[in-house]
C-alpha positions in Angstrom: 75.9 103.3 89.4 72.5 102.0 90.6 70.0 104.8 90.6 67.6 105.7 93.4 63.9 105.4 93.8 61.5 106.4 96.5 61.7 104.2 99.5 58.1 104.2 100.5 56.2 105.8 97.6 56.7 104.3 94.2 59.0 106.8 92.5 60.0 106.8 88.8 63.7 106.4 88.1 66.0 104.0 86.3 66.7 100.7 88.0 69.4 98.1 88.1 69.0 96.9 84.5 69.5 100.5 83.2 72.5 100.9 85.5 74.2 97.9 83.9 73.8 99.3 80.5 74.9 102.8 81.3 78.4 104.1 80.6 80.2 104.0 84.0 81.2 107.2 85.7 84.8 107.6 86.8 85.2 106.6 90.4 85.1 109.5 92.8 85.2 109.8 96.5 81.8 111.5 96.6 78.9 110.5 94.3 76.1 112.4 96.1 75.4 115.4 98.4 77.3 115.7 101.7 74.1 114.8 103.5 73.8 111.4 101.8 74.7 108.6 104.3 74.6 105.8 101.6 77.9 106.6 99.8 79.1 103.0 100.5 76.2 101.4 98.7 74.4 98.3 99.6 75.1 94.6 99.6 73.7 91.2 100.4 75.2 87.8 101.2 75.1 84.4 102.8 72.0 83.0 100.9 70.1 80.1 102.4 66.8 78.5 101.1 64.8 80.8 103.3 67.0 83.8 103.9 69.8 86.2 103.2 71.7 89.0 104.8 71.1 92.6 103.8 74.0 95.1 104.4 74.8 98.7 104.4 77.1 101.0 106.2 76.4 104.7 106.7 79.0 107.2 105.6 78.8 110.8 104.5 82.5 111.2 103.9 84.1 107.8 103.1 87.6 109.1 103.4 87.3 110.7 106.8 90.5 109.7 108.6 88.8 108.6 111.8 87.3 105.7 109.8 83.7 106.6 110.8 82.8 108.1 107.4 81.9 111.6 108.8 78.8 110.2 110.6 77.7 111.7 113.9 78.7 110.0 117.1 75.2 108.6 117.9 72.9 105.7 116.9 71.0 106.2 113.6 67.8 104.3 112.8 67.9 102.7 109.4 64.7 101.5 107.7 64.8 98.7 105.2 62.4 97.1 102.7 62.4 93.8 100.8 60.2 93.4 97.7 59.5 90.9 94.9 59.9 93.6 92.3 62.3 96.4 91.5 59.4 98.9 91.8 58.6 97.8 95.3 54.9 97.3 94.5 55.0 93.8 96.0 56.5 94.4 99.4 57.5 91.3 101.4 59.3 92.5 104.5 60.1 95.8 106.2 61.8 96.8 109.4 64.2 99.1 111.3 67.8 98.4 112.4 70.0 100.7 114.4 73.4 101.7 113.0 75.8 102.2 115.9 79.1 104.0 116.2 80.8 101.0 117.7 80.0 99.1 114.5 81.0 102.0 112.2 77.3 102.5 111.6 77.0 99.2 109.7 73.8 97.3 109.5 73.4 93.5 109.0 69.7 92.4 108.5 69.4 88.6 108.8 66.2 87.5 107.1 64.6 84.1 107.2 61.3 82.5 106.2 61.6 83.7 102.6 60.7 81.8 99.5 63.5 79.4 98.4 65.1 80.0 95.0 63.6 83.5 94.7 64.8 86.9 93.5 64.2 89.9 95.7 65.0 93.6 95.8 65.9 95.7 98.8 66.7 99.2 99.9 67.3 101.4 103.0 66.4 104.8 104.3 68.2 106.9 106.9 68.6 110.5 107.8 65.9 111.4 105.3 68.0 109.9 102.4 67.4 106.8 100.2 69.8 104.1 99.4 70.6 102.5 96.0 68.4 99.4 95.2 70.0 96.0 95.5 69.1 92.7 94.0 69.5 89.4 95.9 68.5 85.7 95.7 67.7 83.0 98.1 69.2 79.5 97.6 66.9 76.8 96.1 65.2 74.4 98.5 67.2 71.3 99.7 67.0 68.6 97.1 66.3 70.9 94.2 68.1 69.6 91.1 66.6 71.7 88.4 68.0 75.1 89.4 71.4 75.9 87.9 74.0 77.9 89.8 75.6 80.8 88.0 78.6 81.6 90.1 81.3 84.1 89.5 84.4 84.5 91.6 87.5 86.7 91.8 90.1 88.0 94.3 92.7 90.6 95.0 91.5 94.2 94.6 94.2 96.8 95.2 92.7 100.2 94.9 96.0 102.0 94.0 97.0 99.7 91.1 93.9 100.0 88.9 90.3 100.6 88.1 87.7 98.2 89.3 86.2 97.6 85.9 86.3 93.8 86.4 83.5 94.3 89.0 81.3 96.0 86.4 81.9 93.3 83.8 81.1 90.6 86.4 77.9 92.4 87.3 76.9 92.6 83.7 76.6 88.8 83.7 74.0 89.1 86.5 75.2 86.0 88.4 73.3 84.2 91.1 76.2 84.3 93.5 79.6 86.1 93.7 82.4 84.6 95.7 85.4 86.8 96.7 88.4 84.6 97.6 90.6 87.0 99.5 92.5 90.3 99.5 89.4 92.5 99.3 91.6 95.3 100.5 95.3 95.8 100.7 96.7 97.0 104.0 99.7 98.7 102.3 100.6 102.4 102.5 101.1 104.5 99.4 102.9 103.2 96.4 105.4 105.3 94.5 103.4 105.3 91.3 99.7 104.7 92.0 97.1 104.7 89.3 94.6 106.0 91.9 95.3 107.9 95.1 94.6 106.0 98.2 93.4 107.6 101.5 95.4 106.9 104.6 98.7 105.1 105.1 99.3 101.5 106.0 96.5 99.9 108.1 97.5 99.2 111.6 94.4 100.1 113.7 90.6 100.0 113.5 90.3 103.5 112.0 92.8 102.6 109.3 91.1 99.3 108.3 87.6 101.0 108.3 89.0 103.8 106.1 90.4 101.4 103.6 87.2 99.4 103.4 85.2 102.6 103.0 87.2 103.8 100.0 86.8 100.4 98.3 83.0 100.4 98.9 82.7 104.0 97.7 83.9 102.9 94.2 80.9 102.8 91.9 82.0 99.6 90.1 82.4 97.9 93.4 78.9 99.1 94.4 77.4 97.7 91.3 78.8 94.2 91.8 77.7 94.2 95.4 74.2 95.3 94.5 73.6 92.8 91.6 73.8 89.5 93.6 74.6 88.1 97.0 78.2 87.7 97.9 80.1 85.2 100.0 83.6 86.1 101.2 86.8 84.7 102.7 90.0 86.6 103.5 93.6 86.1 102.6 96.7 87.8 104.0 96.3 91.4 102.8 92.9 91.8 104.5 95.0 91.8 107.6 98.8 91.9 106.9 101.0 90.5 104.2 102.0 86.9 104.7 100.6 86.4 108.2 100.3 82.8 109.4 98.2 81.9 112.4 99.4 84.1 115.3 102.6 85.1 113.6 102.9 88.3 111.6 105.3 89.0 108.7 106.8 91.9 110.6 106.6 92.6 114.4 105.1 96.0 114.0 102.4 96.8 116.6 101.2 93.8 118.7 99.9 91.5 116.0 96.8 90.1 117.8 95.6 93.6 118.4 96.1 94.5 114.8 94.4 91.3 113.7 91.4 92.0 116.0 91.1 95.5 114.4 91.2 94.0 110.9 88.6 91.3 111.8 86.3 93.9 113.3 86.5 96.1 110.2 86.1 93.1 107.9 82.9 92.0 109.7 81.5 95.6 109.6 82.0 95.9 105.9 80.8 92.5 104.6 77.3 91.0 104.4 78.1 88.4 107.0 75.9 86.7 109.6 76.1 87.2 113.4 77.8 83.8 113.5 80.8 85.4 111.9 81.0 88.3 114.3 84.6 88.4 115.7 85.5 87.7 119.2 88.6 89.8 119.6 91.3 88.4 117.4 89.3 85.3 116.5 86.6 85.0 113.8 85.3 81.7 112.5 84.9 82.3 108.8 84.8 78.7 107.4 81.3 77.6 106.5 79.2 76.0 103.7 76.7 77.6 101.3 74.2 75.1 99.8 72.5 75.5 96.4 69.8 72.9 96.3 71.2 69.5 95.3 73.4 71.0 92.6 76.3 72.4 94.7 77.7 72.9 98.1 80.3 75.7 98.4 82.7 75.1 101.3 84.5 78.4 102.2 87.9 77.8 103.8 90.2 79.8 105.9 93.8 79.0 105.1 95.4 81.8 107.2 94.1 81.8 110.7 94.9 78.2 111.7 97.9 77.3 109.6 101.3 76.2 110.9 104.2 78.5 110.3 105.8 78.4 106.8 108.0 75.4 106.0 111.7 75.4 105.3 112.4 79.1 106.0 109.6 80.2 108.4 108.8 83.0 105.9 106.3 83.0 103.1 106.9 83.4 99.4 110.1 81.3 99.4 110.4 79.0 96.4 112.9 76.2 97.0 113.4 72.4 97.0 111.8 69.9 99.3 112.7 70.1 102.9 111.6 67.9 105.8 109.3 70.6 107.2 107.3 70.6 104.0 106.6 66.9 104.2 106.1 66.6 107.9 103.0 64.4 108.5 101.4 66.6 111.1 101.6 69.9 109.3 98.2 71.6 108.6 97.1 74.6 106.6 93.5 74.5 107.9 94.0 73.5 111.5 92.6 70.3 113.0 89.1 71.6 113.8 88.6 73.0 110.3 90.0 69.8 108.7 87.6 67.7 110.7 84.7 70.0 109.8 85.5 69.8 106.1 85.9 66.1 106.2 82.4 65.9 107.7 81.0 68.2 105.1 82.4 66.1 102.2 81.3 62.9 103.8 77.8 64.1 104.3 77.4 65.9 101.0 74.7 64.7 98.6 75.1 67.6 96.1 76.4 66.9 92.6 79.3 69.4 93.0 81.4 70.2 96.1 83.2 73.5 95.5 86.1 74.5 97.8 86.5 78.3 97.9 89.9 79.1 99.3 93.0 81.3 98.9 96.2 79.6 97.7 97.3 77.0 95.1 96.2 73.5 96.1 97.7 71.5 93.2 101.4 71.0 93.2 103.3 73.6 91.2 107.0 73.4 90.3 108.0 77.0 89.8 111.7 76.3 88.8 112.3 76.4 85.1 114.6 73.6 83.9 116.6 71.2 86.1 115.4 70.7 89.7 112.1 71.5 91.3 111.0 74.5 93.4 107.9 74.9 95.4 106.2 77.8 97.1 105.8 77.2 100.8 102.8 79.6 101.0 100.4 77.3 99.2 99.5 73.7 99.9 102.9 72.6 98.6 104.1 73.8 102.0 101.6 71.5 103.7 101.8 68.3 101.7 100.2 66.0 104.4 97.3 68.4 104.9 96.7 68.3 101.1 96.9 64.5 101.1 94.3 64.3 103.9 92.0 66.4 101.8 92.5 64.6 98.5 92.0 61.3 100.3 88.6 62.5 101.7 87.5 63.6 98.2 88.5 60.3 96.7 87.1 58.2 99.6 83.7 59.9 99.6 83.7 60.1 95.7 82.9 63.8 95.6 82.9 65.8 92.4 85.2 68.4 93.8 86.2 71.7 92.2 88.7 73.9 94.0 88.2 77.7 93.5 91.4 79.6 94.3 92.6 83.2 94.4 95.9 84.9 95.5 98.2 84.6 92.5 97.0 87.4 90.2 96.6 85.2 87.1 94.2 82.6 85.7 95.2 79.0 86.0 93.3 75.7 85.6 94.5 72.2 86.4 93.9 68.8 87.9 94.6 67.9 91.5 96.2 64.5 92.0 95.4 62.1 94.8 99.1 62.3 95.8 101.3 64.6 93.8 104.4 62.7 95.1 103.2 59.7 93.1 103.6 60.2 89.3 100.9 57.5 88.6 98.4 59.1 91.0 94.9 59.7 89.6 93.2 63.1 89.4 90.6 63.6 92.1 89.6 67.2 91.7 89.8 70.2 89.3 91.3 73.5 90.4 90.2 76.8 88.9 92.4 79.8 89.9 91.0 83.2 89.3 93.2 86.2 88.5 92.9 89.5 90.4 90.6 92.5 90.1 93.6 94.9 89.8 96.6 93.5 91.7 99.8 93.2 89.6 98.6 95.7 87.0 97.5 95.0 83.5 99.5 91.7 83.0 99.9 89.8 79.8 98.1 86.9 78.2 101.3 84.9 78.3 104.7 85.5 79.8 108.1 84.3 78.4 108.3 81.3 80.8 104.6 80.4 80.6 105.0 77.4 78.2 108.0 76.1 80.2 105.9 76.1 83.4 103.0 74.3 81.6 105.4 71.8 80.2 107.0 71.0 83.5 103.6 70.8 85.3 101.5 68.6 82.9 98.5 68.5 85.2 98.2 72.3 84.7 96.1 72.9 81.5 95.6 76.7 81.2 97.1 80.1 82.0 96.2 83.7 81.4 98.0 86.6 83.1 95.4 89.4 82.6 93.0 90.8 85.3 89.4 89.7 85.5 87.2 87.0 87.0 85.9 83.4 86.4 82.3 82.8 85.3 80.7 79.4 85.9 77.4 77.6 85.4 76.7 74.5 87.3 74.0 71.9 86.6 73.4 68.3 87.3 75.0 67.4 84.0 78.1 69.7 83.8 80.0 72.7 85.0 80.8 75.3 82.4 83.8 77.5 83.0 84.8 80.8 81.3 87.9 82.6 82.3 87.1 86.3 81.7 90.0 88.7 81.1 90.5 92.4 80.6 93.3 93.9 78.5 93.9 96.7 81.0 92.9 98.1 84.4 95.3 101.0 84.5 92.7 102.8 82.5 89.0 102.4 83.1 86.2 100.6 81.1 88.1 97.9 79.2 85.8 95.2 77.8 86.0 91.6 79.0 86.9 88.7 76.8 86.9 85.0 77.3 90.5 83.8 77.4 89.7 80.2 78.0 86.6 77.9 78.3 86.2 74.4 79.8 83.6 71.9 80.7 83.8 69.6 83.7 81.6 66.5 83.9 80.6 64.7 87.0 82.5 61.5 87.8 85.7 62.7 85.9 88.1 65.1 87.5 89.2 66.4 84.2 89.2 69.7 82.2 87.6 69.4 78.8 88.0 72.2 76.3 84.6 73.8 75.6 
């Protein structure tokens, strides 16, 4: 874990680079004295050319069942510092924020007026204790073409199923930016055979969601990944409830909009988001764009909050043949407002690359082996017209689009067609699907039906079924892609290996083997 140093007076201790090289310690609920309020670590996010968000949440007992982390029921002043160096000899900014009970003692420091394309270090002090040190970066200035973007992304971290070693391996690459594409937590109660014990039962209320986030943040591998680079996040279903769609829950447990409001509040409290993403009851506008000079725009999408109900059956996860619902021309997975916003972002983009960070398969996928075709109604195959409107925009505006996807607990790569219903349709984008951090257990490099699926979906070029993340490097000339996999997560500390590598070139929506 990242070690501590004095907040205001030099201090001599190991820093982030040493923490990356150290042998990790097995995750424990407590990693410091009971008086330490920084047991959930630190994070940063939402970089702009002149700013970034610094985050922490105070908790002395992360698994306190009230969800407040054992903190006193009173406001707590939190001091923060930002410096150009890890030793804090070149201080840039300092200030005080108040951590309040109604926000679970979380702190969001929104900074502006910083140097574009710069590396900074930050830390906090509260209740006489010091926080870990975090590293962050601002985005390059608009129009900058010389600064590459080293972006890593992953999804689906189920605490009970495995160890968060993929977070450590991702941190060891020291990326510029980390994108998390959904299911940061799982709302489920206890499994029958957990790898790790989870605090609390199924999340239904604010205390439950706060507790689940706190246990994830208390994990030292999670803390290392959050402290090494700024994050940008979007949710999927398990951040709230399995398979929810718009205002409709999977199960009519407690009133859904009240449950959703609790989940949204906890999500905001525990992520390095801006005030613009602060929830208004059961509504939270999470779609937005992150700009990295003239090299890349990352458009983060919300495919849950505004989607129409699932096609064909009304329930998610159903694989079946075409039905009129699936092909209905007015169906939308993004909602009209978000569709219009994304169209405007693509039309006005001047970056070399337009990345779409989202949650579910965009390219068509026939999941039925052999005769006949079967589609999942949870992904964009259940919203064909919505997909066609997006691919038309990408094609019309001649964007170099790469779709970054989570959800399915395995690595995939393929090419998105202008219209998947037309066998002669050209490819207009590449899709890179990341596997999970832990969800679905260790997995396999290849399953018995993998080759059949690849043969029946020729636009799909790659599969790996292990856990891990995707590592990319974007420049004006190319986008390099490494699918990083781990042999196991049911035991800690597995090394990462590259299970597949590709290069994408501007002007050609095609995957080239590296």
